[in-house]
C-alpha positions as CSV (number, residue, x, y, z in Angstrom):
1,M,120.7,104.8,129.1
2,A,124.1,105.6,130.4
3,S,125.2,107.2,133.7
4,F,128.3,109.3,133.6
5,T,130.9,110.1,136.3
6,R,133.5,112.7,135.4
7,I,137.0,111.9,136.4
8,E,140.4,113.7,136.1
9,E,142.5,112.8,133.1
10,S,145.1,111.3,135.4
11,E,142.5,108.7,136.6
12,N,141.7,105.4,134.9
13,A,138.6,105.5,132.7
14,S,136.1,102.6,132.9
15,I,132.9,101.4,131.3
16,T,130.7,99.0,133.2
17,I,128.1,97.0,131.4
18,N,125.8,94.2,132.4
19,P,123.9,92.6,129.4
20,S,121.0,91.6,131.7
21,H,120.2,95.2,132.4
22,K,117.9,95.9,129.5
23,I,116.3,99.3,129.5
24,A,114.0,99.5,126.4
25,K,113.5,98.1,122.9
26,V,115.3,99.9,120.2
27,D,112.8,100.8,117.4
28,D,114.4,99.8,114.1
29,N,112.8,103.0,112.6
30,I,115.5,105.1,114.2
31,Y,117.6,104.1,111.1
32,G,115.1,105.8,108.8
33,G,116.0,107.8,105.7
34,F,114.7,111.0,104.1
35,T,114.3,111.9,100.4
36,E,113.2,115.4,99.5
37,H,112.8,117.1,96.1
38,M,115.8,119.2,96.8
39,G,119.1,119.5,94.9
40,R,120.2,116.1,93.6
41,C,118.4,113.9,96.1
42,I,115.6,112.7,93.7
43,Y,116.8,113.7,90.3
44,G,120.3,112.4,89.9
45,G,120.1,110.6,93.2
46,I,117.6,107.9,93.5
47,Y,116.2,108.5,90.0
48,E,118.3,109.0,86.9
49,P,116.8,107.7,83.7
50,G,119.3,107.2,80.9
51,N,122.2,106.5,83.2
52,S,123.8,103.0,82.6
53,L,123.6,102.4,86.3
54,S,119.8,102.8,86.4
55,D,117.2,100.1,85.9
56,E,114.1,100.1,83.7
57,N,112.3,102.4,86.1
58,G,115.1,105.0,86.1
59,F,116.1,104.0,89.6
60,R,119.8,104.0,90.4
61,K,120.7,100.4,91.1
62,D,123.8,101.3,93.1
63,V,121.7,103.5,95.4
64,I,119.1,100.8,95.8
65,E,121.9,98.3,96.9
66,A,123.3,100.9,99.3
67,F,119.9,101.4,100.9
68,K,119.5,97.6,101.2
69,D,122.9,97.3,102.7
70,L,122.1,100.0,105.2
71,N,118.8,98.2,105.9
72,V,116.8,101.4,105.9
73,P,113.3,100.5,107.4
74,V,111.4,103.7,106.5
75,V,111.9,106.7,104.2
76,R,110.3,110.1,104.6
77,Y,109.0,111.9,101.4
78,P,108.6,114.4,99.6
79,G,109.9,117.0,102.2
80,G,110.9,118.9,104.0
81,N,110.3,122.5,103.1
82,F,109.5,121.4,99.5
83,V,106.1,120.0,100.7
84,A,104.6,123.4,101.6
85,T,103.9,124.0,97.9
86,Y,103.6,120.4,96.7
87,H,100.4,119.2,95.3
88,W,100.4,115.4,95.0
89,L,98.0,115.3,92.0
90,D,100.7,117.0,89.9
91,G,102.9,113.9,90.3
92,V,100.5,111.1,89.3
93,G,99.2,109.9,85.9
94,P,100.9,110.0,82.5
95,R,104.2,111.7,82.8
96,D,103.7,113.7,79.6
97,Q,100.6,115.3,81.1
98,R,102.2,116.3,84.4
99,P,102.6,120.0,84.9
100,S,105.9,121.7,85.8
101,R,105.6,124.1,88.7
102,P,107.7,126.8,90.3
103,E,109.4,125.3,93.4
104,L,109.6,128.0,96.2
105,A,111.4,126.2,99.0
106,W,114.7,125.8,97.1
107,I,114.0,128.3,94.2
108,G,113.8,125.8,91.3
109,T,111.3,124.2,89.0
110,E,109.6,120.9,89.8
111,S,108.9,118.7,86.7
112,N,106.8,116.2,88.7
113,E,108.3,113.4,86.6
114,F,108.9,111.5,89.9
115,G,105.8,111.4,92.1
116,T,103.7,109.2,94.4
117,D,103.6,106.0,92.3
118,E,107.3,106.2,91.5
119,F,108.2,106.7,95.1
120,M,106.0,103.8,96.2
121,K,107.5,101.5,93.6
122,W,111.0,102.6,94.6
123,C,110.2,101.8,98.3
124,E,109.0,98.3,97.2
125,V,112.2,97.7,95.3
126,V,114.4,98.8,98.2
127,G,112.3,96.9,100.8
128,T,111.5,100.0,102.9
129,E,108.3,101.6,104.2
130,P,107.1,105.0,102.9
131,Y,106.4,107.9,105.3
132,L,104.5,110.8,103.6
133,C,104.4,114.4,104.7
134,L,101.3,116.4,104.1
135,N,101.2,119.9,102.6
136,F,100.2,122.3,105.5
137,G,101.3,125.4,103.6
138,T,99.3,125.7,100.3
139,G,97.5,122.4,100.7
140,T,93.9,121.7,101.9
141,L,92.3,119.0,104.0
142,D,90.4,117.7,100.9
143,E,93.7,117.3,99.1
144,A,95.2,115.4,102.1
145,L,92.2,113.2,102.4
146,G,92.4,112.5,98.6
147,W,96.1,111.5,99.0
148,L,95.3,109.2,101.8
149,E,92.4,107.6,99.8
150,Y,94.7,107.3,96.8
151,C,97.3,105.4,98.8
152,N,95.3,103.4,101.2
153,S,91.7,102.8,100.2
154,D,90.4,99.6,98.6
155,R,86.9,101.0,98.2
156,D,85.1,102.0,95.0
157,T,85.7,105.7,95.4
158,Y,87.2,108.4,93.2
159,Y,90.8,108.6,94.3
160,A,91.1,104.8,94.9
161,N,89.9,104.3,91.4
162,L,92.3,107.0,90.1
163,R,95.1,104.9,91.6
164,R,93.8,101.8,89.8
165,K,93.5,103.8,86.6
166,N,97.2,104.7,87.0
167,G,98.2,101.1,87.2
168,R,98.1,100.1,90.8
169,E,95.2,97.8,91.9
170,K,96.1,97.2,95.5
171,P,96.4,99.9,98.1
172,Y,99.9,101.0,99.2
173,N,98.8,101.0,102.8
174,V,101.1,103.9,103.9
175,K,101.3,103.8,107.6
176,Y,103.1,107.0,108.5
177,W,101.8,110.5,107.8
178,A,103.2,113.8,109.0
179,L,100.9,116.8,109.7
180,G,103.1,119.3,107.9
181,N,106.8,120.2,108.1
182,E,108.4,123.0,110.1
183,C,105.3,125.0,109.9
184,W,106.7,127.3,112.6
185,G,109.7,128.4,110.5
186,P,109.9,131.9,108.9
187,W,111.4,130.3,105.8
188,Q,108.1,128.4,105.2
189,V,105.6,129.2,102.6
190,A,102.5,129.9,104.7
191,Q,104.3,130.0,108.1
192,M,101.8,129.4,110.9
193,T,101.5,130.5,114.5
194,K,101.4,127.7,117.1
195,E,97.7,128.5,117.7
196,D,96.7,128.2,114.1
197,Y,98.8,125.1,113.6
198,A,97.4,123.3,116.6
199,K,93.8,124.0,115.5
200,Q,94.4,122.8,112.0
201,A,96.4,119.8,113.0
202,Y,93.7,118.7,115.4
203,Q,90.9,119.0,112.8
204,W,93.0,117.3,110.1
205,A,94.0,114.5,112.4
206,K,90.3,113.8,113.2
207,A,89.3,113.6,109.6
208,L,92.3,111.5,108.5
209,K,91.7,108.9,111.2
210,L,88.0,108.8,110.3
211,L,89.1,107.8,106.7
212,D,91.8,105.4,107.9
213,P,92.0,104.7,111.7
214,S,95.1,102.5,111.2
215,I,97.5,105.3,110.2
216,V,100.2,106.7,112.5
217,L,100.0,110.5,112.6
218,I,103.1,112.7,113.4
219,L,102.6,116.1,114.8
220,C,104.9,118.9,113.6
221,G,107.1,120.0,116.5
222,E,110.1,122.3,116.5
223,T,113.2,121.5,118.4
224,G,111.6,119.7,121.3
225,Y,112.4,122.5,123.8
226,S,110.3,125.4,122.5
227,S,107.0,127.0,123.4
228,W,105.7,125.7,120.1
229,D,106.3,122.1,121.2
230,Y,104.6,122.7,124.5
231,Y,101.5,124.3,123.0
232,V,100.8,122.0,120.1
233,L,101.3,118.9,122.3
234,N,99.0,120.3,124.9
235,Q,96.3,121.0,122.3
236,C,96.6,117.8,120.3
237,V,97.6,115.0,122.6
238,T,94.0,114.0,123.4
239,W,92.0,110.8,123.4
240,N,88.2,111.0,123.6
241,V,87.8,112.8,120.3
242,H,84.3,113.6,118.9
243,G,83.7,111.7,115.7
244,L,85.9,108.8,116.6
245,G,83.2,107.0,118.5
246,G,84.4,108.3,121.8
247,D,87.1,105.6,121.7
248,R,88.9,105.8,125.1
249,T,91.8,103.6,124.0
250,K,93.2,105.5,121.0
251,S,95.3,108.7,120.8
252,L,94.7,111.3,118.1
253,I,98.5,111.9,117.8
254,D,101.0,109.0,117.7
255,M,104.3,110.8,117.4
256,H,105.8,114.2,117.8
257,S,108.4,115.4,115.3
258,I,111.5,117.4,116.2
259,H,114.4,118.6,114.0
260,I,118.0,119.5,115.0
261,Y,121.0,120.1,112.8
262,T,124.4,120.7,114.4
263,A,127.7,122.0,113.0
264,D,130.9,123.9,114.2
265,N,134.2,124.7,112.5
266,E,136.1,123.6,115.6
267,H,136.3,119.9,116.2
268,L,135.2,119.5,119.9
269,P,132.2,121.8,119.7
270,N,131.3,120.1,116.5
271,A,131.6,116.5,117.8
272,T,129.8,117.3,121.1
273,A,127.0,119.4,119.6
274,P,124.6,116.5,119.2
275,R,124.4,116.2,122.9
276,A,121.8,119.0,122.4
277,A,119.7,116.5,120.4
278,E,119.7,114.1,123.3
279,R,118.7,116.8,125.8
280,A,116.0,117.8,123.4
281,I,114.6,114.2,123.4
282,Q,114.5,114.3,127.2
283,M,112.7,117.6,127.2
284,T,110.2,116.5,124.5
285,S,109.5,113.4,126.6
286,A,108.7,115.6,129.6
287,L,106.4,117.8,127.5
288,I,104.5,114.7,126.2
289,D,104.0,113.6,129.8
290,L,102.9,117.1,130.8
291,A,100.3,117.2,127.9
292,R,99.0,113.8,129.0
293,I,98.7,114.9,132.6
294,E,97.0,118.2,131.8
295,N,94.6,116.5,129.4
296,K,93.9,113.7,131.8
297,V,94.8,111.1,129.3
298,P,94.4,107.6,130.9
299,E,97.5,105.5,131.2
300,T,95.8,102.8,129.0
301,V,96.0,105.1,126.0
302,P,99.3,104.6,124.2
303,R,101.9,107.3,124.9
304,P,103.2,109.2,121.8
305,T,106.8,108.7,120.9
306,I,109.3,111.0,119.3
307,C,109.9,111.2,115.6
308,F,113.3,112.8,115.1
309,D,112.7,113.1,111.3
310,E,115.4,115.5,110.4
311,W,118.9,115.2,112.0
312,N,122.4,115.5,110.8
313,V,125.5,117.7,110.7
314,W,124.7,120.7,108.4
315,D,126.1,124.2,108.1
316,P,123.8,126.0,105.7
317,V,126.5,128.7,105.1
318,R,129.0,126.1,104.1
319,A,126.5,124.1,102.0
320,P,123.5,126.3,101.1
321,G,120.2,124.6,100.5
322,E,119.5,126.6,97.4
323,Q,122.7,125.2,95.9
324,G,121.9,121.6,96.7
325,A,123.4,121.4,100.2
326,E,126.2,119.0,99.2
327,E,128.2,118.8,102.4
328,K,131.7,117.2,102.3
329,Y,131.9,115.4,105.6
330,T,135.0,115.1,107.8
331,L,136.0,112.6,110.4
332,S,134.9,115.1,113.0
333,D,131.4,115.1,111.4
334,A,131.4,111.2,111.5
335,L,132.1,111.4,115.3
336,A,129.2,113.9,115.6
337,V,126.9,111.5,113.8
338,T,128.0,108.8,116.2
339,V,127.1,111.0,119.2
340,F,123.7,111.6,117.6
341,L,123.2,107.8,117.2
342,N,124.4,107.0,120.7
343,G,121.8,109.5,122.0
344,F,119.0,107.7,120.1
345,I,120.1,104.4,121.6
346,R,120.3,105.8,125.1
347,Q,116.9,107.4,124.8
348,A,115.3,104.3,123.1
349,K,112.2,104.3,125.4
350,D,111.1,107.6,123.8
351,M,112.2,107.1,120.2
352,G,109.7,105.9,117.6
353,M,111.6,107.0,114.5
354,A,114.6,109.0,113.3
355,N,115.4,110.0,109.7
356,I,118.8,111.2,108.7
357,A,118.5,114.2,106.5
358,Q,119.0,113.4,103.8
359,S,119.7,110.0,102.2
360,V,121.3,110.8,98.9
361,N,123.5,113.8,97.8
362,V,121.8,116.4,99.9
363,I,123.6,116.7,103.3
364,S,124.0,112.9,102.9
365,P,126.3,110.0,103.8
366,L,125.9,108.8,100.2
367,M,126.9,110.7,97.1
368,T,126.3,109.8,93.5
369,T,128.6,110.5,90.5
370,K,127.9,109.6,86.9
371,D,129.9,106.5,87.4
372,G,129.2,105.3,90.9
373,L,128.9,106.2,94.6
374,I,131.0,107.9,97.3
375,K,130.4,106.8,100.8
376,Q,131.2,109.8,102.9
377,T,132.8,109.6,106.4
378,I,129.4,109.6,108.1
379,W,128.2,106.6,106.2
380,W,130.4,104.3,108.3
381,P,129.1,104.9,111.8
382,L,125.6,104.9,110.4
383,W,126.2,101.6,108.7
384,L,127.7,100.0,111.9
385,F,124.8,101.2,114.1
386,S,122.1,100.1,111.6
387,K,123.8,96.6,111.3
388,Y,124.5,95.9,114.9
389,M,122.9,98.4,117.3
390,R,119.4,96.9,117.4
391,G,117.5,94.8,120.0
392,H,117.4,96.4,123.5
393,T,119.4,99.2,124.9
394,V,121.6,98.2,127.9
395,A,122.5,100.3,130.9
396,L,126.0,101.6,131.2
397,N,128.1,103.4,133.7
398,V,130.9,105.5,132.1
399,R,133.8,107.0,134.1
400,A,135.8,109.3,131.9
401,P,137.2,112.8,131.6
402,E,134.9,115.4,130.3
403,Y,135.4,118.1,127.6
404,L,134.7,121.4,129.4
405,G,135.3,123.9,126.6
406,R,133.0,125.9,124.4
407,T,129.8,124.1,123.2
408,N,127.6,124.8,120.2
409,P,124.8,125.5,121.1
410,N,126.2,127.2,124.2
411,W,123.3,126.0,126.4
412,V,124.6,122.4,126.2
413,R,127.0,123.4,128.9
414,G,125.2,123.0,132.2
415,T,122.3,121.0,130.9
416,I,124.0,117.7,129.8
417,E,127.5,116.3,130.1
418,T,130.0,116.2,127.3
419,P,132.3,113.2,128.0
420,F,135.3,112.5,125.9
421,L,134.0,108.9,125.7
422,D,130.5,109.0,124.4
423,C,128.9,105.5,124.7
424,S,125.8,103.4,124.2
425,A,125.2,99.6,124.3
426,T,122.6,97.1,123.0
427,I,121.9,93.4,123.2
428,G,120.4,91.8,120.1
429,E,118.1,89.0,119.6
430,D,121.1,86.9,118.6
431,G,122.5,87.3,122.1
432,Y,125.4,89.5,121.0
433,V,126.3,92.5,123.1
434,N,127.3,95.7,121.1
435,L,129.2,98.5,122.8
436,A,129.6,101.8,120.8
437,V,132.2,104.2,121.9
438,A,133.2,107.5,120.3
439,N,136.5,109.0,121.6
440,V,136.0,112.6,120.6
441,S,139.4,113.7,121.9
442,E,141.6,115.0,119.2
443,E,144.8,114.2,121.1
444,K,144.4,111.5,123.7
445,D,144.0,107.7,123.5
446,F,142.1,106.2,126.5
447,E,143.0,102.9,128.1
448,V,139.7,101.8,129.6
449,D,138.7,99.1,132.1
450,L,135.7,97.3,130.6
451,T,133.8,95.7,133.4
452,G,131.3,93.1,132.3
453,V,133.0,92.0,129.1
454,K,133.0,88.2,129.5
455,A,134.3,86.8,126.3
456,D,137.5,85.3,124.9
457,K,136.9,86.8,121.5
458,V,135.6,90.3,120.9
459,E,135.0,91.6,117.4
460,V,136.3,95.1,116.9
461,F,135.2,97.6,114.3
462,T,137.0,101.0,114.2
463,V,136.3,104.1,112.2
464,G,139.1,106.6,112.3
465,G,141.6,108.6,110.2
466,D,144.8,110.5,110.3
467,S,143.1,113.7,111.5
468,V,139.6,115.0,112.3
469,D,139.7,117.0,109.0
470,V,140.0,114.1,106.5
471,V,137.2,113.5,104.0
472,N,136.3,110.8,101.5
473,T,136.4,111.5,97.8
474,A,135.8,109.5,94.6
475,G,139.5,109.0,94.3
476,E,140.4,108.3,97.9
477,Q,138.5,106.7,100.9
478,K,140.5,108.0,103.9
479,V,137.8,106.9,106.4
480,G,136.3,103.4,106.5
481,I,136.1,100.5,108.9
482,K,139.0,98.5,110.2
483,E,138.2,95.1,111.6
484,S,140.1,93.2,114.3
485,T,139.6,91.1,117.4
486,W,140.4,91.5,121.1
487,D,140.8,88.7,123.6
488,G,138.7,90.5,126.3
489,K,141.6,90.7,128.7
490,G,143.1,93.7,130.4
491,R,142.3,97.3,129.3
492,F,141.1,98.2,125.9
493,T,142.5,101.3,124.1
494,F,140.1,103.6,122.4
495,G,142.2,105.6,119.9
496,K,142.0,109.4,119.6
497,H,139.3,110.8,117.3
498,S,137.8,107.4,116.5
499,F,134.6,105.4,116.8
500,T,134.8,101.9,118.0
501,L,132.2,99.2,118.1
502,L,132.9,96.1,120.2
503,R,130.8,93.0,119.8
504,W,130.7,89.8,121.7
505,K,128.5,86.9,122.6
506,S,126.8,87.2,125.9
507,V,127.2,84.2,128.3
């Protein structure tokens, strides 16, 4: 949480922080990933048999090490739009017997060479947790129950035994399951109305939790500020569900999913656009409260959190999905990603998960080549946040000038502030305070009074570049991290178009 006071550019900017003012626990799952059967995300991304950089499973070892370095706690799979025509049984069993299918989301052919067991094994190698999305387009409830049984059951039943036959004795114990993906979208195979979706989601959720009450179910929302979000939350955020033993302590739905992508060709509208995502989180939170109020859900029943399971900078015109959506990210985009992440930290009390879309090659911080990896500009703020911005979010007061020009979307103006200094802070279990500051100004350095910094040595990590338009390529890394220290005295200067993370031991 951060309060903001707008000042004139002639005034002194300040950031006030008190490490004892903890607001909420930051869920590690906000640093989640997403791998979809789209472009080169799976084939040529995490999985590339025959490449000298791959292991005996066909998994790219350099990608695995990057995931471990990023400390990704959970990865969503297999989509995305792809999932609306995906049938999981096509992707299990002997590879030479798996059928190839037309793929309608991105207009391709799916070989099914990589499926459930391969993904689960990859997750175990990486040290991350799987999050599976169910087919609400061409799929059936029986098919969904079969997938859940295949993954999680230890009983002597058909799909559990099929898993054993395919070489896996113990259940995978997949915790997170999504009730479809973007079912509201006109680009979806079998697009649904909010009424039809809510009815189906409610019935599927009941059945899935009868089979495995331990799972976490994620409802398919839209942007968090739509009539779809209001309606499906109102219909599905319930508690005393018939068939669940009338349990008055459990919720049918555990998380509500929202998706937002931002992009603009002009720097400041681009860098400030993710403020829309933070406003969406606030509105979704209010809709969750409203659904609980209208359904008379007791306060003893856990409140659903928000699963922001697709977010990033993406211009589908610049990087079409049907062509693999391989964005080349600029420093401006890296600052936009920082503003996204700051928002997740500030709204930690509502955030149960977030998944950058996507994790490899497709609108991704990480790109593979035949010979290695390219870490795009957006990798570096994501890496710094994942490494240091954990623990508890800490209250801030920020006094700074505000960008008052055009925003994208235009409704950002008037609903949430767009400061030149976008900030969040955490305190970790190790007692270190972490202050993340994006200076989105293209022209102005800010000398800032930092009230509450009580340390003789402050670690400084800076992500910047010569201009907001620079990109990283295989031949040249123009954006990375510069490390330095500060003595904690006087004002600190946050350079123009840069992201800075300050880190010090709390006293």
